[in-house]
GUPA-617376 format. One line per field, with one value per residue (C-alpha): residue number from 1; residue in three letters; z, x, y. Coordinates in Angstrom, 3 decimals, m for minus. Each point is the difference from the previous one (the first is absolute). Example, Ala and Ser with C-alpha at 12.3 -4.5 7.8 and 13.67 -1.06 7.14 Angstrom:
BEGIN
pos c(1,2)
code c(ala,ser)
w c(7.800,m0.660)
u c(12.300,1.370)
v c(m4.500,3.440)
END
This chain:
BEGIN
pos c(1,2,3,4,5,6,7,8,9,10,11,12,13,14,15,16,17,18,19,20,21,22,23,24,25,26,27,28,29,30,31,32,33,34,35,36,37,38,39,40,41,42,43,44,45,46,47,48,49,50,51,52,53,54,55,56,57,58,59,60,61,62,63,64,65,66,67,68,69,70,71,72,73,74,75,76,77,78,79,80,81,82,83,84,85,86,87,88,89,90,91,92,93,94,95,96,97,98,99,100,101,102,103,104,105,106,107,108,109,110,111,112,113,114,115,116,117,118,119,120,121,122,123,124,125,126,127,128,129,130,131,132,133,134,135,136,137,138,139,140,141,142,143,144,145,146,147,148,149,150,151,152,153,154,155,156,157,158,159,160,161,162,163,164,165,166,167,168,169,170,171,172,173,174,175,176,177,178,179,180,181,182,183,184,185,186,187,188,189,190,191,192,193,194,195,196,197,198,199,200,201,202,203,204,205,206,207,208,209,210,211)
code c(met,leu,asp,tyr,ser,lys,val,gly,ser,ser,pro,arg,glu,thr,val,leu,gly,asp,leu,leu,gly,leu,ala,glu,lys,thr,arg,ala,glu,ser,gly,leu,ser,ile,gly,phe,met,val,leu,trp,met,ser,phe,asn,ala,trp,gly,ser,ile,leu,thr,glu,gly,asp,lys,asp,ile,glu,met,ile,asn,arg,leu,ala,ala,asp,gln,arg,ile,ala,asp,thr,phe,arg,asp,arg,leu,ala,ser,asp,ala,asp,phe,ser,thr,thr,val,gln,glu,phe,thr,asn,tyr,trp,pro,ile,phe,cys,asn,ser,asp,ile,gly,leu,met,gly,ser,trp,pro,asn,val,gln,ala,leu,tyr,leu,ala,gly,arg,ala,ala,thr,ala,arg,glu,leu,lys,lys,asn,glu,asn,arg,ser,ala,ile,arg,lys,pro,asp,gly,ser,leu,arg,pro,gly,val,arg,arg,arg,pro,arg,asn,asp,asn,phe,asp,ala,ala,ser,pro,ser,trp,pro,asp,ala,leu,glu,ala,leu,tyr,gln,val,arg,asn,asn,leu,met,his,gly,thr,lys,gly,phe,asp,gly,asp,asp,his,gln,ile,met,glu,gly,ala,tyr,asn,thr,leu,asp,lys,phe,val,arg,gly,ser,gly,leu,tyr,arg,trp,arg)
w c(m53.943,1.597,m0.860,3.291,m1.436,0.497,3.726,m0.443,m2.268,2.221,2.236,2.569,0.343,3.167,1.645,m0.104,2.217,2.293,0.572,0.443,2.670,1.638,0.149,2.656,2.039,m0.199,0.977,3.133,0.969,m1.193,m0.277,m2.518,m1.986,m0.639,m0.830,m2.590,m1.529,m0.518,m1.314,m2.455,m1.101,m1.033,m1.882,m1.601,m1.162,m1.523,m1.740,m1.329,m1.503,m1.751,m1.269,m0.502,0.809,0.856,2.554,2.772,m1.185,m3.447,1.661,2.146,m2.984,m1.991,2.911,0.657,m3.628,m0.143,m0.416,1.466,3.267,0.123,m0.590,2.626,2.560,m0.739,0.194,3.285,1.494,m1.119,1.085,3.021,3.004,2.013,m2.811,m0.525,3.700,m0.084,m2.998,1.567,3.135,m2.301,m2.002,3.262,m0.099,m3.655,m1.599,1.051,m0.042,m0.958,3.225,m1.696,m1.652,3.371,1.451,m2.817,0.376,3.709,0.809,2.658,3.049,m1.454,m1.046,3.416,1.654,m2.207,1.115,3.038,m2.354,m1.853,m3.308,m2.027,1.230,m0.825,m3.484,m0.657,0.925,m2.122,m2.980,m0.158,m1.690,m3.629,m0.527,m1.229,1.442,2.004,m1.612,1.340,m2.983,m0.632,1.091,3.379,m0.628,0.568,m2.466,2.388,m0.223,1.896,m1.976,1.043,m1.146,m1.452,m2.375,m0.565,2.661,m0.830,1.015,1.328,3.583,0.233,m3.262,m1.351,m3.379,m0.386,m1.404,2.988,2.484,m1.661,0.021,3.716,0.718,m2.009,1.932,3.273,m1.391,m1.011,3.360,1.710,m2.271,m0.780,2.242,3.646,1.775,3.634,m0.335,m1.231,2.910,m1.930,m1.034,1.594,m1.371,m3.479,0.019,1.313,m2.642,m2.778,1.156,0.422,m3.311,m2.035,1.865,m0.295,m3.659,m0.915,2.013,m0.590,m3.763,m0.375,m1.828,m0.248,m1.510,m2.907,m3.402)
u c(m2.126,2.868,0.677,m0.702,1.055,3.592,m0.382,m1.045,2.947,2.533,2.333,m0.505,m3.739,0.430,1.874,m3.151,m1.989,2.957,0.527,m3.705,m0.174,3.144,m1.277,m2.651,2.363,2.651,m2.510,m0.902,3.558,2.052,m2.433,m2.146,2.751,1.981,m3.224,m0.856,3.452,m0.570,m3.523,1.322,2.709,m2.721,m1.925,3.170,0.962,m3.453,0.093,3.508,m0.921,m2.999,1.589,3.634,0.947,3.587,m1.034,m2.588,m1.664,m0.526,m1.691,m2.170,m1.121,m0.993,m1.849,m1.790,m1.157,m1.313,m3.777,m0.654,1.731,m1.715,m3.437,0.599,1.082,m3.063,m2.359,1.504,m0.547,m3.621,m0.825,2.199,m0.829,2.968,2.431,m1.580,0.402,3.616,0.807,m1.690,2.098,2.999,m1.354,m0.525,3.767,0.289,1.855,3.140,2.917,3.546,1.992,3.381,m1.128,m1.162,3.385,1.970,m2.099,0.860,m3.711,m0.258,0.047,m2.821,m1.983,0.344,m1.185,m3.106,m0.950,m1.778,m2.338,m0.838,0.838,m2.097,2.125,3.179,m1.283,m0.939,3.496,1.746,m2.256,1.488,2.962,m0.111,m0.879,3.458,3.193,2.311,3.452,3.344,1.773,3.770,0.482,m1.556,m3.272,m3.294,m2.818,m2.955,m2.848,m1.850,m1.558,m3.429,m1.932,m2.463,0.920,m3.709,m1.011,m3.659,0.085,m3.207,0.759,m3.182,0.559,3.501,1.182,2.542,2.693,m0.415,0.152,3.053,1.833,m0.690,1.140,3.163,0.804,m0.393,2.390,2.481,m0.170,0.647,2.842,1.664,m1.487,0.209,m2.699,m0.582,m0.505,m3.579,m2.441,m2.424,2.552,m1.737,m3.439,1.411,1.889,m3.017,m2.268,2.470,0.608,m3.680,m1.005,2.604,m0.399,m3.787,0.079,2.566,m1.647,m3.632,0.485,2.228,2.328,2.989,m2.141,m1.326,0.613)
v c(m33.250,m1.848,m3.636,m1.775,m3.359,1.121,m0.640,m3.635,m0.689,1.740,m2.011,2.760,m0.698,m2.055,2.874,2.142,m2.321,m0.627,3.722,0.674,m2.673,1.298,3.595,m0.622,m2.151,2.712,2.666,m1.957,m0.834,2.978,2.885,1.803,1.728,m3.176,m1.831,2.628,m0.321,m3.735,0.589,2.581,m2.424,m2.446,2.688,1.339,m3.487,m0.512,3.373,m0.458,m3.380,1.545,3.186,m1.076,3.586,0.904,2.628,m0.098,3.196,m1.537,m2.963,2.281,2.068,m3.078,m1.585,3.299,0.153,m3.579,0.019,m3.448,0.852,3.407,m1.539,m2.673,2.582,2.141,m2.988,m1.171,3.436,m0.055,m3.562,m0.721,2.186,m1.242,0.792,3.413,0.812,m1.142,2.198,3.022,m0.502,0.398,2.938,1.911,0.611,0.998,1.564,m1.828,2.431,m0.940,m0.113,0.321,3.263,1.317,m0.870,1.618,3.138,0.099,0.087,m2.701,2.334,2.085,m3.075,m1.599,3.216,m0.102,m3.525,1.436,1.854,m3.215,m1.604,2.448,2.905,m1.897,m0.787,3.616,1.113,m2.620,0.722,3.485,m1.711,m1.046,m3.656,m0.975,m1.425,2.228,0.028,1.175,1.551,m0.315,3.615,m0.813,1.797,m1.793,m0.414,m0.177,m2.468,m2.715,m2.818,m1.194,m3.028,m0.418,2.791,0.514,2.543,m0.665,m3.654,m1.532,m1.027,m2.090,m1.866,0.626,m1.196,m2.763,2.350,2.325,m2.875,m1.530,3.335,0.394,m3.568,0.556,3.182,m1.887,m2.591,2.685,1.721,m3.287,m1.112,3.331,2.652,0.917,m1.979,0.784,3.747,m0.129,0.103,m2.224,m2.607,m2.964,0.848,0.613,m3.292,m1.889,1.506,m0.758,m3.568,m0.843,1.599,m1.859,m3.288,m0.094,0.989,m2.645,m2.781,0.948,0.346,m3.064,2.354,m2.300,m2.800,2.055,m1.558)
END
């Protein structure tokens, strides 16, 4: 279990609340994507204080493995109907595919053409690729792949686990920060689901005040 007392003794503790408060204001004034960036900054700051990891993926893996967070997420889904509905509105768009991999594969025209057939058709097409990063090799050849998160293809859309939800949230973050947002026909719904899921979990669980 992580040592939550680290947050209370950190000089950065006040930043968490400031960023959390700023996220909703930013969402209203500057749009959903920028609001999510600020919200993620607050969560990232909290996680980095707890885990002291040098890389984001190290932080994500440790947060995903923490039993207290996982139990709280599960209990909230079971006891809070509003939160459960919010999460399911997000899981409707799972798995979240890595936009930068799609771009490197040159698959955007085909993916966009599939939008008319619905998200399920798009997902089936993208799942034909291995669940790994696409890599351009030094010789110019391409190692194909399109990452999707959660990695668990048997996720429970009605009551997902914390690790699966965190992986999906992190992929949304990566697409926003490093990918090619604006091509995905469901961008707004994905961003809204991700924002509301993370915001309601953080606020409803008092996550940043855990000790």
